[in-house]
C-alpha positions in Angstrom: 0.0 0.1 -0.2 1.3 3.1 -1.0 1.9 5.7 2.0 -0.4 9.0 1.9 1.3 12.4 2.1 1.1 14.3 4.9 -2.2 16.4 4.5 -2.4 19.9 4.7 -4.7 21.5 7.4 -5.7 24.5 9.0 -2.7 26.0 11.5 -5.8 27.0 13.8 -7.2 23.4 13.7 -4.1 21.9 14.2 -3.3 23.9 17.6 -6.7 23.1 19.2 -6.2 19.2 18.0 -2.8 19.3 19.8 -4.0 21.1 23.0 -6.8 18.9 23.4 -4.5 15.7 22.8 -1.8 17.6 25.4 -3.9 18.7 28.3 -7.1 16.5 28.0 -5.4 13.2 27.6 -2.6 14.2 30.7 -6.0 14.6 33.1 -7.4 11.2 31.8 -4.5 9.3 34.0 -6.4 11.2 36.9 -10.1 10.3 36.2 -9.1 6.6 35.2 -7.9 6.3 38.6 -11.2 7.7 40.2 -13.3 5.4 38.0 -11.2 2.6 38.6 -11.8 2.9 42.2 -15.4 2.0 41.7 -16.1 0.1 38.5 -14.0 -3.3 37.7 -11.2 -2.4 35.3 -12.5 -4.5 32.1 -15.9 -3.3 32.9 -14.8 0.5 33.0 -13.1 -0.1 29.8 -15.8 -2.0 28.2 -18.4 0.8 29.1 -15.9 3.8 28.1 -15.2 2.5 24.5 -18.6 1.4 24.1 -20.8 4.2 25.1 -18.2 6.4 23.1 -18.3 3.9 19.9 -21.9 3.7 19.8 -22.5 7.6 20.0 -19.8 8.1 17.3 -21.3 5.3 15.1 -24.9 7.3 15.4 -23.2 10.5 14.6 -21.8 8.7 11.6 -25.4 7.6 10.6 -27.0 10.9 11.1 -24.6 12.5 8.9 -24.9 9.5 6.1 -21.1 8.8 6.4 -20.2 5.1 4.6 -19.6 2.9 7.7 -19.0 -0.3 6.3 -15.9 0.0 3.7 -14.8 -3.5 4.4 -10.7 -2.8 4.2 -11.0 0.4 6.4 -13.3 -1.4 9.0 -10.4 -4.4 9.0 -7.7 -1.8 9.6 -9.8 0.0 12.0 -10.4 -3.1 14.4 -6.8 -4.1 14.7 -5.6 -0.5 15.2 -8.4 -0.2 17.7 -7.5 -3.3 19.5 -3.9 -2.5 19.9 -4.2 1.2 20.7 -7.4 1.4 23.1 -7.5 -2.5 24.2 -3.5 -3.1 25.4 -2.3 0.3 25.2 -5.0 1.8 27.3 -6.4 -1.3 28.5 -3.3 -1.5 30.4 -3.1 1.5 32.0 -6.3 1.1 33.3 -5.3 -2.3 34.9 -2.0 -0.5 36.1 -3.9 2.3 38.2 -5.8 0.1 40.3 -2.6 0.4 42.5 -0.5 2.6 41.3 -1.0 6.6 41.2 -2.2 8.4 38.1 1.2 10.9 38.0 3.2 7.8 38.5 1.3 5.6 35.9 1.7 8.5 33.2 5.0 7.1 32.7 3.8 4.7 30.0 3.8 7.7 27.7 7.3 8.4 28.2 9.2 6.1 26.2 6.3 6.5 23.3 8.5 8.8 21.0 11.1 6.5 21.0 9.4 4.1 19.7 7.6 6.0 17.6 11.3 6.8 15.9 12.2 2.9 15.9 8.9 1.4 14.5 8.3 4.0 12.4 10.8 2.2 9.2 9.0 4.4 6.1 10.4 7.5 8.0 14.3 6.3 9.4 16.0 8.2 6.4 14.0 11.5 7.9 14.3 10.8 11.4 17.5 9.6 12.1 19.4 12.4 9.6 17.9 15.1 12.1 20.4 15.9 14.8 17.4 18.1 16.6 15.1 15.2 16.5 17.1 12.9 18.1 18.9 15.4 20.8 15.4 16.5 21.6 13.9 12.7 22.3 17.0 12.3 24.7 16.6 15.4 26.6 12.8 14.4 26.8 14.1 10.9 28.2 16.2 12.6 30.4 13.4 14.7 31.7 10.9 12.1 32.2 14.2 10.1 34.1 14.2 12.9 36.3 10.5 13.2 36.8 10.2 9.5 38.2 14.0 8.8 39.4 12.9 8.5 42.7 10.2 6.0 42.4 12.5 3.7 40.1 15.3 4.2 42.6 13.1 3.0 45.4 11.5 0.2 43.4 15.4 -1.2 42.4 16.2 -1.0 46.3 13.0 -3.0 46.9 11.8 0.2 49.6 8.4 0.8 47.5 8.1 2.7 44.1 6.6 1.0 41.4 7.1 -2.7 41.2 9.3 -4.2 38.3 6.4 -6.2 36.8 4.0 -3.1 36.3 7.1 -1.0 34.9 7.0 -3.8 32.1 3.4 -3.6 31.6 3.8 0.0 31.4 6.7 -0.2 28.7 4.7 -2.7 26.7 1.4 -0.2 26.7 3.7 2.3 25.2 4.7 0.4 22.4 1.4 -1.1 22.1 0.3 2.8 21.4 3.0 3.2 19.4 2.4 0.5 17.4 -1.2 1.2 16.9 -0.8 4.6 16.0 1.6 4.1 13.0 -0.3 1.0 12.0 -3.6 3.1 12.1 -1.7 6.2 10.3 -0.6 3.9 7.4 -3.4 1.5 7.2 -6.8 3.0 7.9 -5.8 7.0 6.5 -8.8 6.3 3.8 -12.2 7.6 4.6 -13.5 9.8 7.5 -11.3 10.0 10.5 -14.8 9.9 12.5 -15.9 6.6 10.9 -12.5 4.9 11.8 -12.6 6.4 15.3 -16.2 4.6 15.5 -14.7 1.5 14.6 -11.4 1.4 16.5 -13.8 2.2 20.0 -16.6 -0.3 19.2 -13.7 -3.1 18.9 -11.7 -1.7 21.6 -15.1 -1.9 23.8 -16.0 -6.1 22.5 -12.3 -6.5 23.3 -12.7 -5.3 27.2 -16.2 -8.2 27.3 -14.0 -11.7 27.8 -11.7 -10.4 30.3 -14.7 -9.2 32.2 -16.6 -12.4 31.8 -13.4 -14.5 32.5 -13.0 -12.6 35.7 -16.4 -12.4 36.7 -16.7 -9.0 37.4 -20.3 -8.6 37.7 -20.2 -11.0 40.8 -20.6 -8.7 43.9 -20.6 -5.6 41.9 -23.9 -3.2 42.5 -24.7 0.0 40.2 -25.7 2.1 43.4 -22.3 1.6 45.0 -20.4 3.4 42.1 -19.8 6.7 43.7 -20.8 10.1 41.6 -17.4 10.8 41.2 -16.7 7.8 39.3 -19.8 8.5 37.0 -18.3 11.5 36.6 -15.1 10.3 35.9 -16.4 7.8 33.2 -18.9 10.6 31.9 -15.1 12.6 31.5 -13.2 10.0 29.8 -16.0 9.1 27.1 -16.7 12.5 25.7 -13.5 14.1 26.4 -11.1 11.2 26.6 -12.4 8.9 23.9 -14.7 11.3 21.8 -12.8 14.5 21.8 -9.3 13.4 22.3 -8.9 10.1 20.5 -10.8 12.0 17.5 -8.1 14.6 17.8 -5.3 11.9 17.7 -6.4 10.2 14.9 -6.9 13.2 12.8 -3.4 14.6 13.7 -2.0 11.6 12.6 -3.4 12.2 9.3 -2.5 15.3 8.9 1.1 15.9 10.9 3.9 13.1 11.1 3.8 11.0 13.7 7.0 11.6 15.4 5.4 15.1 15.9 2.1 13.8 17.1 3.9 11.8 19.7 5.3 14.6 21.6 2.1 14.6 23.8 3.8 11.8 25.3 6.4 14.4 27.2 3.3 16.7 27.7 1.0 14.2 29.3 3.2 13.4 32.5 3.2 17.2 33.4 -0.5 17.5 33.4 -1.2 13.9 35.2 1.5 15.0 38.0 0.3 19.1 38.5 -3.5 16.9 38.7 -2.1 15.1 41.5 -0.5 17.5 43.1 -3.5 20.2 43.3 -6.3 17.6 43.3 -4.7 14.5 44.9 -2.5 15.9 47.3 0.4 14.3 46.0 4.1 15.8 46.8 6.2 16.8 44.2 10.3 17.2 44.8 12.7 19.7 43.4 13.9 17.4 40.7 10.6 16.5 39.4 9.8 20.2 38.8 13.5 20.0 37.1 12.1 17.0 35.0 8.7 19.1 34.0 10.7 21.7 32.8 12.7 19.3 30.8 10.1 17.5 29.0 8.6 20.9 28.1 12.1 22.0 26.4 12.1 19.0 24.3 8.6 19.1 23.3 9.7 22.7 21.7 12.9 21.0 20.4 11.4 18.6 18.5 8.7 20.6 16.9 11.1 23.4 15.5 13.2 20.7 14.2 9.7 19.5 12.7 9.2 22.7 11.3 12.4 23.7 9.9 12.1 20.7 7.7 8.9 21.4 6.4 9.7 24.7 5.6 12.7 23.4 3.6 10.7 21.1 1.6 8.5 23.4 1.1 10.6 25.7 -0.2 12.4 23.2 -2.7 8.6 22.5 -3.7 8.2 25.6 -4.7 11.5 25.8 -6.3 10.6 23.0 -8.6 7.5 24.3 -9.3 8.8 27.9 -10.7 11.8 26.1 -13.0 9.0 24.0 -14.4 
């Protein structure tokens, strides 16, 4: 299959989409933890993505979108399971025992996996010293942000268990792999239709786990707190419908590695929410980590911006000589 060129898009829409992915997704860690306190993990995943998928499907029908393009359905189902069932499902599972701010460490290595897994961009990415430097600086910032917890885990005095860290790494790899698959395989057709199928596929993928674990046993809907219900609604409408739709659209119109810079900002938002809403403590080294992460995002985006401007000038020069 021929890889589509990056599509042109309104700069304002790109900025809005990045703001949603950066900020809203950073906040979902906090709301996942509030929801999973009352909902079993597989049930939460099924409810979140089935509700969002059904609502988006109904909206597609109202708009007269074509829902049943067979190639698109297949690719959307595969990418939805990789992205949302594995990538997001692991986060839901981990946040049963890990604070939301610490769980956000999973996104820290996502840009690195984008570089290694996006074979079609190797020649471009590995030629840019600024991009590679930005990745290194960003990962250094994330290490600073979570170094105290990692050190405690290694010493056996607390922190994140090594098995949990392995799961978080798997979630990050799955997210990068699913994102690239979605970019290159599900690029045709309506973004909303693709997103609807991705969410429906993920929602159904959670159902077997819910049944195997017998999560309905001892579960009472009346015991679910209002905070958990509101968190579920937030995850459905902002985290899934708004956030994921913006993310899939950005993958169509911007380079995958530039889109992956959300991975450096999400932990910042997650940690700040933990500090201000959950009374979590933040140390000086974590503050330095936050500043370092933001600097890396700026460096990567500036490098991509320069590459695009050079490409535009080269195209203009070619057209002028023809």
